[in-house]
C-alpha positions, 0 to 999 in steps of 0.5 A: 499499500502507498504512503498517499493511500495509508495517510488517507485512509488513517486520516478522519473521513478515511476510518470509514472506508479503512473499516470498510475495507476491513482494515484494522486500525490503532486509532479505532477502538473496536471494543466487543461483549461477551458474557459480560453479566449485569444485574438488571430486570429491565432495559431502558433502550436509548440509541440516539444523540445527544440533541435528542436527549430531552425524550429520555431526560423526562423519564429520568425520575419515573425510572429511578422511582422503578428501578426500586421494585425492578433493577433498571439499566440504560442502554446507548449506542452513542457514547456522547449521550452515556456521558450526559446521562452520568451528570443526570442519573445514577441508574446503571448504564452502558455503552454497546456499540455493534450490533452483534455485541447487543445481541450478545448483551441480551443473550447472556442476560436474563432482562424481562422488559425493555422500555422504548421512549421513540421509534428511534430506527436503531430500536429495531436492533434491540427488538430482535431480543425474543425473550424480553417484553418490548414496551414503547412509552414514548416521550410525551402525549400530544396531538402531533403527527409524529405520535401515531407511527406504524413502527407501534405494530413492532412492539409487544405493547405501547402505554399511553396517557388516555382515551385520546392516545387510543383514538388516535391509534385507532383513527391512523394506522390499519390492521392494527392490535388495540389490545397492545395499548395499555393507559398508564397516564403521565408519569412524567406529571406526578414528579414535583420539582422545586421552583426555578424562578425569582419570586415575582408579585405580578402575573407571569406567562410562559410561551414555550414554543415547539420546534419545526420538526424533521418535515413540513407535515411535523411542523407545529412551531409558531416562532417563524410566523407569530414569535416576536409577536406573541412576545412584543404582546406579553411584554407590553401588558403591566405587571407580567413577567414573560418566561420565554421556553423554547424547545431544546431543538429550537437552539440549534435550529438550521431553519432561519426563520425560526433562528432568527425569531429565536434571536429576536426573541433574547433581544427583545426580552433583554431590551426590556429587562434593561428598563427594568422587567423581569422576563426570563429566558429559559433555555435549560430549566426544567420546565415541568418546574417552571409550570408550578410559577406561572399564571398562564401559557401560550404555546403550540401543539405539542406535549407541552400544553397537554402536560399543563392542561393536566397540571393546572386545568384551572389556568388559562391555555392558549394555542397556535396554529400555523395552517390557518385553518381552525376546523381542521385543527379542532378536528385534529386537536381536540384541545383546541376547542376548549381555548383561544388561537393564534393564526393568521386570522386570529393574530392581530384581534387575539394579541390586542386582547390578550390580558382578556384571555389571560384573565378567563376564568376556568373552564368546564370544558377544560376540565373535560379535556383533561379527562379525554387526554389523560383519563380520571387520574389525580396526580401521582396514580400515573406513576403507580399504574405504570409501575403496575403494568411493568410488574405485570408484563413481567410476571406474565412473561415469567411464566410464558418463558417458564412454560417455553423452557419446560415444552423445549426440556420435554422435547429434548428429554423425548417425553413430548407427544 
């Protein structure tokens, strides 16, 4: 091999080429797992990169409670993601790079159940393990198109929040076994958090936009259309503190209009703070902790609005509609029937009368919507239902495995008819 070729394939861009050629290199570690015993009953499988870590982060308090009864192991496929979670939890963690290692890891251990918080494509590598029960729990409850995937058919069970999610699956998926769905509420909302905001005597309103999604069909953000106008309307209100809480992926958005709106919103809030206001740009704070100190929420179609509805159905909730189609929104996003909606058609009038909407009295319709999305649950009951459902599935799988092993033993001994 020439010196030039050696230099090319040992460079960083050439590492993939080197592996493809089957050439070993001291610069690329190829760790393998074989016969590694791990004390665990439940695998939480997360194959994604750090910018999707929020999907698992919200589950950590619930998983730590589950760990008290059934030993939980977090399995990662990306080293930076595992290192990120070292700062967030003491739950056992392991990084598995290759598919062969993942198969060996599952085969050598006796995991009873695997949990998945998203529909990452690499989930199918974990789904190849036949012994555990595979349970999809998702990372939120919302009316986004992405909340229902045909991939749901691959899991043994899907935990959902309540009746709305069941209706969503029924409406979207063909040839889907609805018995796969188990309603457990929203365990993440049972956690209590310390207040992260300084004391304030006036009204506190949060604007919490979602990101623009990975395609137009999944784009529900208001940032590029209404973001600056919403902030301008809120900061103009007397005795009002504004909390700007963007979706984590807004911070790294490469969509010019979204990135520009984010920059401009920060500038508006900082300008008012310089003049004595107490607005907060909350990029890193826990949104559930922030909920405890806010009096009203303006948000997009996402899990944020529904979480707020569950925790504070008595407080005003305002949604946005970038498609300017209220009839379609009411059909696909039922909660929109119970709150004001900012769209191209309503933007001017609604923002001009923002104070009236923020002072609106609690409505029976919002309470009904809360029950539709989450069932007739009180806070703390979801975690109980979640753990009970997992316990039932584990016991059921243990009985199945025992029967299978007894049958296999009988066949091996020649006693089976």
